[in-house]
Residue, then its C-alpha position, 0 to 999 in steps of 0.5 A: m338019195g346020197l345014201g341010196i335009201h328009199a324013203k316014205l315021208n308022211g304027215l307033210k300037209t303043212l309043207q304046202f303052206k310055206e315059202s314054196k310048195r315044198i312037196d312039189a319042189l322036193k319032188n322036182e329037185c329029187q328027180k334031177f338026181g334020177a330018183s323016182v318020186i311019188s307025191g300026194d297032199d300029205y306024203l312023198v315017196i322017194h326011190p333013189s336011182q342006182k346010177t350016178p348022174d353024169s352031169f351037173i345038177k342045179i338045185v332051184t331053191h324056189n326062194d326057200h332057205r330050207m330047200a337050199m340047206s337041205f340039198a347042200p349036204l348032197a354036195l358030198a356025194f354029187p360034186g357037180l351039185l350047184i345051188e341056185d339063188f344060194e343067198v336065200v339062206n340069209k333069211s335064217y342062217p347067214r353063215f351057212w355056206d361059210d360053216l359048210q366050207s369050214l367043214g370041208f364041203r366044196l360048193n358051187l353056188q350061183s346067184 
């Protein structure tokens, strides 16, 4: 979405058995950026919007550290991005947010 590139992701069946139902979670969160998303048990197709969202976007992590970490780089393209329940990254990478900020990322984090 940040680069405006269409994506078709296959072989995702195991994503349904993680901390969250990641295919559904990814679909829900991508749609917040205006993307058109088609999903199935084993795939995800993302057609990004050509328009920039006008308002803040709040990413729900679904209690999944990978959701928080995967959406964080979009803060470069979407300054209003807010990551909810950001502490979830402590499970695998407690310094994640500090490291991103040291690289110049401006982050909006919410407990």
